[in-house]
C-alpha positions as CSV (number, residue, x, y, z in Angstrom):
1,M,8.9,6.1,19.8
2,T,5.9,8.2,18.6
3,T,7.1,7.9,15.0
4,T,7.2,4.1,15.4
5,Y,3.6,4.0,16.6
6,A,2.5,6.4,13.9
7,N,4.2,4.3,11.3
8,A,2.7,1.1,12.8
9,A,-0.8,2.7,12.6
10,L,-0.2,3.8,9.0
11,L,1.0,0.3,8.0
12,L,-2.0,-1.3,9.7
13,V,-4.4,1.1,7.9
14,S,-2.6,0.9,4.5
15,T,-2.4,-2.9,4.6
16,F,-6.1,-3.1,5.6
17,A,-6.9,-0.7,2.7
18,L,-4.8,-2.6,0.2
19,V,-6.1,-6.0,1.0
20,F,-9.7,-4.7,1.3
21,S,-9.3,-3.0,-2.1
22,L,-7.7,-6.0,-3.8
23,G,-10.5,-8.3,-2.5
24,L,-13.2,-5.9,-3.7
25,Q,-11.3,-5.5,-7.0
26,S,-11.5,-9.2,-7.6
27,Q,-15.2,-9.3,-7.1
28,L,-15.8,-6.2,-9.3
29,V,-13.7,-7.4,-12.2
30,N,-15.0,-11.0,-12.0
31,N,-18.6,-9.6,-12.2
32,G,-17.9,-7.1,-15.0
33,H,-18.3,-3.9,-13.0
34,F,-16.1,-1.5,-15.0
35,V,-16.8,1.8,-13.1
36,G,-16.3,0.2,-9.7
37,A,-13.1,-1.5,-10.8
38,F,-11.8,1.8,-12.2
39,I,-12.5,3.8,-9.1
40,N,-11.2,1.0,-6.8
41,S,-7.9,0.9,-8.7
42,L,-7.1,4.4,-7.3
43,A,-7.5,3.1,-3.7
44,I,-5.1,0.2,-4.5
45,G,-2.5,2.6,-5.9
46,T,-2.7,4.9,-2.9
47,A,-2.4,2.1,-0.4
48,N,0.6,0.7,-2.3
49,L,2.4,4.0,-2.2
50,V,2.1,4.1,1.6
51,L,3.4,0.5,1.9
52,F,6.3,1.1,-0.5
53,K,7.4,4.1,1.7
54,L,7.0,2.5,5.1
55,A,7.4,-1.3,4.8
56,P,11.1,-1.5,3.9
57,T,12.2,0.0,7.2
58,A,9.6,-1.6,9.4
59,S,10.5,-2.7,12.9
60,G,8.8,-5.3,15.2
61,I,5.5,-3.6,16.0
62,E,5.3,-2.1,12.5
63,I,5.7,-5.6,11.0
64,A,3.0,-6.9,13.4
65,C,0.6,-4.2,12.3
66,Y,1.4,-4.9,8.7
67,L,0.5,-8.5,9.1
68,I,-2.7,-7.9,11.1
69,G,-4.2,-5.5,8.5
70,G,-4.5,-8.1,5.8
71,P,-6.8,-10.7,7.4
72,F,-9.1,-8.0,8.6
73,G,-9.1,-6.3,5.2
74,I,-10.1,-9.4,3.3
75,V,-12.9,-10.3,5.6
76,C,-14.3,-6.8,5.6
77,S,-14.0,-6.7,1.8
78,M,-16.1,-9.8,1.4
79,T,-18.7,-8.5,3.8
80,A,-18.8,-5.1,2.1
81,Y,-19.2,-6.6,-1.3
82,R,-22.1,-8.7,-0.2
83,W,-23.7,-5.6,1.5
84,M,-23.1,-3.4,-1.6
85,R,-24.5,-6.2,-3.9
86,S,-27.6,-6.5,-1.8
87,R,-28.2,-2.7,-2.0
88,Q,-27.3,-2.4,-5.7
89,T,-25.1,0.6,-5.1
90,H,-23.5,2.8,-7.8
91,F,-20.7,0.3,-8.2
92,F,-23.2,-2.0,-9.8
93,T,-25.0,0.3,-12.2
94,T,-22.6,-0.1,-15.1
95,K,-21.9,-3.6,-16.1
96,G,-20.4,-4.5,-19.4
97,G,-20.8,-1.0,-20.7
98,S,-24.6,-0.9,-20.2
99,N,-27.1,-0.4,-17.4
100,A,-27.6,-4.2,-17.0
């Protein structure tokens, strides 16, 4: 039973991370932020590895956690992008290969 809850938690976190990263990736690529998109791709790959390992054998609570992570991930991603954009963080210092 403990393994089920641990797997459920991992599925929740990895789905959240994947959808968060994919939402952020969309914004970064569409706005030409090469460095941010490059770094963010590593997060996408990591979250996918966890999902590929755990999702095929998921049970009821694990499936529920998998489904819950996505909606929270995309909303948090949209909020984080707006916040980062307003602060002009490192993700936004290299656009189009120059400091524009």
